C-alpha positions in Angstrom: 122.6 91.3 81.2 120.0 92.2 78.6 121.1 95.0 76.2 119.0 98.2 76.3 117.7 97.8 72.8 116.2 94.4 73.8 113.8 96.0 76.4 110.1 95.6 75.4 111.1 93.3 72.5 110.1 89.6 72.0 113.8 88.9 71.3 116.7 89.8 73.6 120.5 90.1 73.2 122.5 89.3 76.3 125.9 90.7 77.3 128.1 88.6 79.4 128.7 90.0 82.8 132.3 89.1 83.5 132.1 90.5 87.0 129.3 88.1 88.0 130.6 84.9 89.5 127.9 82.5 90.6 128.4 80.2 93.6 130.1 77.0 92.6 131.6 78.6 89.5 134.7 76.4 89.8 132.5 73.4 88.8 132.8 72.7 85.1 129.5 72.9 83.2 128.5 71.6 79.7 125.8 74.1 79.0 124.9 77.7 79.5 122.0 78.2 81.9 119.9 81.3 82.3 117.0 82.2 84.6 114.5 85.0 84.4 113.9 87.2 86.3 117.6 87.7 87.2 118.5 86.8 90.8 121.5 85.4 92.6 120.6 81.8 91.8 122.7 78.8 92.8 123.1 76.4 89.8 124.4 72.9 90.4 124.9 70.3 87.6 123.1 67.0 88.1 124.0 64.8 85.2 122.7 66.4 82.1 120.3 68.6 84.1 120.8 71.6 86.4 119.3 72.3 89.8 118.6 76.0 90.3 118.2 76.9 94.0 117.7 80.2 95.9 114.7 81.1 93.9 111.5 82.8 95.2 108.1 83.0 93.5 106.5 86.3 94.6 103.5 86.3 96.9 102.4 89.6 95.4 102.3 90.4 91.7 101.7 93.8 90.0 98.7 94.2 87.7 99.5 95.0 84.1 96.6 95.5 81.6 96.5 92.5 79.2 99.6 90.8 80.6 101.5 89.7 83.7 103.6 91.9 85.9 107.3 92.5 85.3 109.4 89.6 86.8 106.3 87.6 87.8 106.6 84.9 85.0 109.8 82.8 85.6 111.5 81.2 82.7 114.7 79.1 82.3 116.9 78.3 79.4 119.6 75.6 79.0 121.7 75.7 75.8 122.9 72.7 73.8 126.5 73.3 74.9 128.7 76.2 76.2 129.3 77.4 72.6 125.5 77.7 71.9 124.4 81.3 72.7 120.8 80.9 71.4 118.8 80.8 74.7 115.4 79.3 74.2 113.5 80.2 77.4 110.8 77.8 78.7 108.0 78.9 81.1 108.2 77.3 84.6 104.7 78.4 85.7 101.3 78.9 84.2 98.9 81.8 84.1 95.4 81.9 85.5 93.1 84.5 83.8 90.1 85.9 85.5 87.5 88.0 83.7 85.3 90.3 85.8 82.4 92.6 85.0 80.6 95.1 87.3 81.2 98.5 88.6 83.8 100.1 90.9 87.5 99.6 91.1 89.4 96.4 91.9 92.3 96.9 94.4 93.4 93.3 94.5 92.7 89.8 93.4 93.9 86.8 95.5 94.1 83.1 94.7 94.2 80.4 97.4 93.9 76.6 97.0 91.2 75.1 99.1 93.6 72.4 100.2 96.3 74.9 101.2 98.5 74.3 98.2 101.9 76.1 98.2 101.7 78.9 95.6 104.6 81.2 96.4 107.9 81.4 98.2 111.2 79.4 98.0 111.5 77.1 95.1 113.9 74.8 93.3 113.9 74.4 89.5 115.3 71.5 87.6 116.1 72.1 83.9 118.1 70.5 81.1 118.6 71.0 77.4 115.7 69.6 75.5 113.8 68.8 78.7 110.7 70.4 80.2 111.7 72.3 83.4 110.1 71.3 86.7 109.6 73.2 89.9 109.4 72.1 93.5 108.0 74.5 96.1 109.2 74.7 99.7 106.8 73.6 102.4 107.4 77.0 104.1 106.0 78.8 101.0 102.9 81.0 100.9 99.4 79.7 100.3 98.0 82.8 98.7 99.1 84.8 95.6 97.8 88.4 95.3 97.6 90.6 92.3 98.0 94.2 93.4 96.1 96.6 91.2 97.5 99.8 92.8 96.0 102.4 95.0 93.5 103.6 92.4 92.5 100.1 91.4 91.4 98.8 88.0 88.0 100.1 86.8 85.4 97.4 86.0 82.9 97.7 83.2 79.4 96.4 83.5 79.3 94.9 79.9 82.9 94.3 78.8 84.9 91.9 80.9 88.3 93.1 82.4 91.0 90.5 82.4 93.3 89.8 85.4 96.3 87.5 85.0 98.0 85.7 88.0 101.1 83.5 87.6 101.0 80.2 89.5 103.3 77.2 89.8 102.0 74.0 88.3 99.7 72.6 91.1 96.7 70.3 91.2 93.9 72.1 93.0 92.5 68.9 94.4 89.8 70.7 96.4 89.4 73.6 94.0 90.4 77.2 94.7 89.0 80.4 96.0 89.4 83.8 94.4 89.0 86.9 96.6 88.3 90.2 94.9 88.8 93.4 97.0 87.7 96.8 95.9 89.1 100.2 96.6 86.4 100.8 99.2 87.5 97.8 101.3 84.7 95.5 100.3 85.5 92.0 99.1 83.8 89.1 97.4 84.9 85.4 97.3 84.4 83.1 94.4 85.1 79.4 95.1 85.2 76.3 92.9 
């Protein structure tokens, strides 16, 4: 658990939750493994790496001005050994930034791969100490990720661009992608690469 004084800080102090017992806890491990955002993950050792299962990338993310929504940007950390308590989190996904100008209020922004790439849903992460983490998406996953800008929307400006950030798994958009912007009046516009 993150201590209260760590909230809204770039550094965090963790307290061990002795009541939490992950599945497979009788299996000896050589490293500490942590995943953000917290969920009931299944972690299985695989040589010097760990396979984290029971994860879900959200289909809907919440708009935050100048950043990504809380819990939308998954990260994983694997320490050098079980005595190492310095968790160095690595990002699993990337962030796509859109800048829009105009007038009115944006209610949502959606991204879809033109070849129906899987962008959300069940996922498996593989991570190891000193290794770049990887993610494998389930074939049953969602093909659209939507940034929800709230009931009132986000106001656009005709001269100064407004930034929108959407977290996406590492995928190759072989056929490009399509962005759909919906306003609070129910109108929408598509931008396709």
